[in-house]
N, C-alpha and C positions, 0 to 999 in steps of 0.2 A: 788889134792890140798885142803891144809886145810885152811878155812879160819880163818882171823886174829882172837885174843879172845876179845883184849882191841881195840875199834873202837873210834877214835876221829871224834866229827863232828865239824867244823871251821864253824861257820854262823854269819853275822850281825845281825839275829833276828831267834827266835824260839816262834811259836805259844803257847799263853798260860804261856810262862816265859816273854819276853818282852810286851805282851800287842800285839802286831804287827800281823794281819792276813794276811801278805803278803802270795803270793804261795809259796817263800823261806822260808818264817816262817812255814807255813804249809806243806810243805813237811818235812824238819829236824824234826820238832815235830814227825809225823806219823812215817818217819824212824828210831828215838831215840825210839820211845814206841814198835815197831816191831822189831829189834833187841834184846832189852831188854826183851822181850817178849819169844826172841829166844833161849836166855840162854848167851849172849854177855856183856860185860861190857861195857857201852857206858860213856863218858866224852864229853858234849857240852859244848864248849869253844864260848863266845860270848864277842864280844868288843864291848865297848858301851861309849859314850859319859859322861856318867854319873851312879852314883852307881841306881840301882832300888831299888824302896820304899818297894813295894809290892812284893814279889815271893812266889809263892807257895812252902812250905817245902814238900808237897807229890809227891814227883818226884821219878819215879822207875828209876831214870839214873842221874849221875850228871852233876848240872852244875856249870859252872866255869864262872864268869862275870868277865871282866879284863874292868878297869876304865881306858880309855886313857888318858896319862899326859898331861896335859893342858899345851899349849905352854905360854910363857909371851906376845908373840907377838899377841895372839888372840883380846884382844881389840883394839890392832891398826888395825889389819886386819878386825874388824869386822867393823871399823869405815872407811875404806878404799874399800873394795871391800867383798861383799858375797860371792864371787869365790875364794879370797885368803883365808876367813875364813873356808869355807867347805874344802879346800886342804888341811890347817894347821890339820883340826879334823882329816880326812880321814888317811893323814901321821900319824899321832898319832894313829889311830886305827890298823893300819899296824903293829905299830913297836910292841905296845902291844899285839898283836896277836902272832907275831912270839916268844918274849920273854916269853908268856905265854905257847905257844904250846912246845916250846922245855924244859920247865920245865916238861912238860908232858912226863917226858922219856920213861915210858913203855906203852906209844900208840904203837900198830901195823900199824895204817893207817889212816891217815886224809880223809875225804871226807868234800869239801868246796863246794863253788861257785862262778861262776866266778863275781857276781853282788858287786861292790864296792871292789873286788879283798882283801877279807881278808887274803888271806895267801901270799900276793905278798912278802913280806920279809921273811916268814919260808921258801917259795920255793927256795930261795937264797941261805939259810943255808946248808949245808954239812954234814954229818952225822945225818941223820934224816930218820922219819918213811918217807915210800912214801906218795905222797899228789895225791889224785884223785880230780878232780875239775870238778864238774857240770855247766854244760853252759846251761840255760834256756835265758831268752829275754837278748840278750847284750846290751851293753850300746848304740850302734850307732843306733839299731834298735828301742828299746826305745825311741831314739831323734826322729829318722825319722817317727815313728808314734805317735810322740805329737807334739812337737814344731816344728822340723826338721831343725831348724836351730844351728849348732856348735859353741859353744864359748868356753873360754878358759878352764872352767873346765871340759865339756865334752871331749874337746879334750884331755884332763889329766885321766880320768876317762878311757876312750876309748884306750888308751896306756897302762894303767896299767893291763887294762884286758886283752889287747894281750900280753904283757909279760907273766903276769900269767898262761894263757892256755898255752900259746906254750915251758915254761917251768918246765909245770907240769908233774910226772910220768905218768900220765894217764889222758884223758879227758872222761867225760861220758854225755850223752843227753837223751831226751826222747823219739823222733821222731824219723822215717826214712826220713822226709822231712827238720825237722830244723838240724838234722844232716849232711846233704848236705849243707844246708844253712849257717851253722857256720862253717862246715870246709871250705867252699869256702871264709868266712870272715878272718879267721884266718890263711888260708894258709895250711891246714891240711889235710891228705890222711882220708877221711870218713870209709874208711875199720879200722883203727886205733882206732876211735872213739867208745867206749862201748855206749850199748844202753839199758838204764833201764826207763823203763816207769813210772811216778810217782802210786802211789797206798793208795787206803783211806780205813779205818776200814770202811766197809761194813755196813749200817745199817741194822737191820731187815727187811726181805722181806716186803714191802707195803701191806696193804690191798687191797685188788678187789676196784679199784673205780669206784664208782657210775656215773651214768648221771649226771652232776652237772648241775641244770638249771640256774646258777651263776657263769658259770666258773670265774677262776682266774689267772690271768698271774703274774712271776713272774722273776723278774732281780733279782741276785745280781752280786755286782763288785762295784769297784770304780766309781764313774759316773764322767766320762771325756771322753775326743775324742776318743782313743784308745780303749773303749770300747763299743763307739758307742750310747753313751748316745744321740748325737743330731740325730741320726735315729731313734731310739727308739721312742723318743717326737715325732717325725715328723710322725711316723707311727701309733701313738696309736691312736688319733683321729679317722680314720674310721675303726680301729679295734673293739671298744668302739662303734660305730655307728652301726654297724653287730648286735651289740645283748643287749637288755636294760639293762642286768642286769650283764654283763661283767666289771670286776674291774684289775685293776695292783696294785702288791706289788712290791716299788723299795728299794732294802736294799744295802746301801754300803754310804761310806763318799761322803760328798758333800758339800765342803768348803763353806763357808759363804750363805750357801742354794743355789747357785748361779742356778743350774739346777730346783729345786723347783721355784723359783722365775720366771725363763724361761717360765716355764710350765702355771704358773697363769696368765703370760704375754701375752700369744700367742694362748694358746687351747681355744677353745668355753669355754665361761663361765659354760655352764650346764654341760661340763665333769670335771670340776676341782676337784669335789667330788669323781670322781671314781678312783683316781691316788691316791696312799697314799706311801708321802716318807717316810722311817722309820729309816735311815741313818743306823748305825752299831749297830746290835743286839746280844746281848750276845748269845751262841752258843745253849741254851733252844729254846730262840725265835727264832733263826735262824732254828733250825730242825722243831719247830712249820709252820714256813711260807711256808719249804718246805711241811709238809705235808698236809697242806691246800691249797696248788697250783695244778691246773691242767696242766698248761703249763709253759714250763720254757723257756725264751727269752733270749740270749744272742748275741747281735750283733757285737762283736767284730771286731775292723778289722784286730788287729793281736794278737794272743796268740801262745806262744810258743810251749804249750800242752795245755791249755783249761782245769784243774783241776775243775773248775768249771761246765763244761758239765759233767764232770763223775761223780761229787755230783750229781747232778740233775737226771742222768738216773740210780744212784744210787736207789734211790728214788720213782722209775716207773714213771719218767714224761715224757713227750715226749720234745724235743728240736727243739728251732728255733735259727736259727745262720746265718752269713754271710757262703759264701762259701770263707774261707780266713784261712792263716795258723792259724793252732789249730784248728777250728774245723773239718777242713778238714780232721785232720788225727784222730779225736776223733769219729764224725757223719757219721753213713750210712747214703746217704740217702733214705728216703722213707722206711728205717728200723727201725732206733731208731729217727729220726728226720727230720727237713725239712732245706734244706740250701738254701740262697737266693742271689742273685747277689749283689756284695758289692755296695756299695753308692746309691741303689736305694731303697727309704723308701717306696717304691709302692707296690714292690714285698715282702718287710717284712711285712706290712699290710695284703697282699693277702694270705701268709702263714698263719699268725696268725688267719685270719677269718675261713680257712680252718679248724683250727684245733679247732677253738671254735665254729663250727657247725656243727662237726663229732667226738662224742664221742667214736665209735667205732675205729676211725683213733687214736686217743689220745690213748686209751687203746693197741690198739696194737705195737706201737712205744714206748709208757712207758715198755712194758714188755718186749719188744726185749732189749730196753736199760739195765733192770736191767740185762737181762742176759750176754750182753756184759762187763758190770760193774763186774760182780763175777767172769767170764773168764778169763780178761786181766787187771783189773785195782785194786785189792785187795791190801790191806795194804802185805799179806802174800807174794804176787807175787814179790811187791817191796823188800821183804827183800831177798826171794831167789835168785832174779837176782843180789841184790846188793854182797848179801856173794859172789856168783860166781865171779862177776867183781873184787873183794877186792882180793880174794884168787889167781887169775890168776897175779893181779899186783903184789902181795908181792912176787910172784913165780921167779918175773923177774928181783926182786933186788937182786944183788951179795951178 
């Protein structure tokens, strides 16, 4: 089976182009770069609500930004209901994506995401290239691990996602555990779902880590309930008190500095200066944060994959996480990291303290993690498995 030569990627965001660093955007950027390096022509179609003001011209692949046509009802909808406004904009993006994708007549296959269902209308159109939909965190999983309460727009989005997944030519996901969960949610046969783990461009092998007399903890992710930021802040006082010089760096979006204010209002005053809230960082600064860290902590309650764990492992860091979906698929307990029971902040503290006080264990877990990242989660592996899936999907079309 010969892989398609011109590959279309339909995504609501792409890292380094739209400025969004979400898991979806990171995946499509790595995939686009990798496919291009492998000699394939790549077109990234990105439906947005408004045009980009700053966009890099030094991309190795083509990016087509499609601005959704704004409905004349939007101003009224915005006054009546944010849900109605959001619904109108999403539907406009769906239609714009379908029209633009049909204009790319020489695309051999499309990979898209189920998040926000950007290919919803494209999939319904006949005489098109096959569409392979990647399912990451589903709309219902995202709702249940954040607010939990359904509303009108969440029901609409969950319905769109179900229709898009069920009518795609093929479905792909990234871990065996998530394949079972999403197959149950959408009523699919797990055996018919392609398994292609995410991959990253591996950084250079990290230098041998010395026994740091002032160990540094690192968290990277959105500061929100799903990422377990409340558990981390509850666990940090005991971990910091276990060693007089340990510090923690928290990197990620914190709207209105909510969690930074929470820490300053609830943590002992003498610990305030030992936890640093950095917000979003440019890639160079994020790379430096990884290089200076000794332990990575990511207490997510749910991840469909856990790309951030792979990124930490690739830099030779031991990982502390919850025994929850995502971490359970990536982290090997006592080999590449430590897993703690969900919702138990004291257990999270104990795992952090164990690594803080044992440099030999930190080095052993970190070295094993780097080896796993190299063998299973490189960008080259992502491209190879993606191309194999594309070839099989394309061969099944009449």
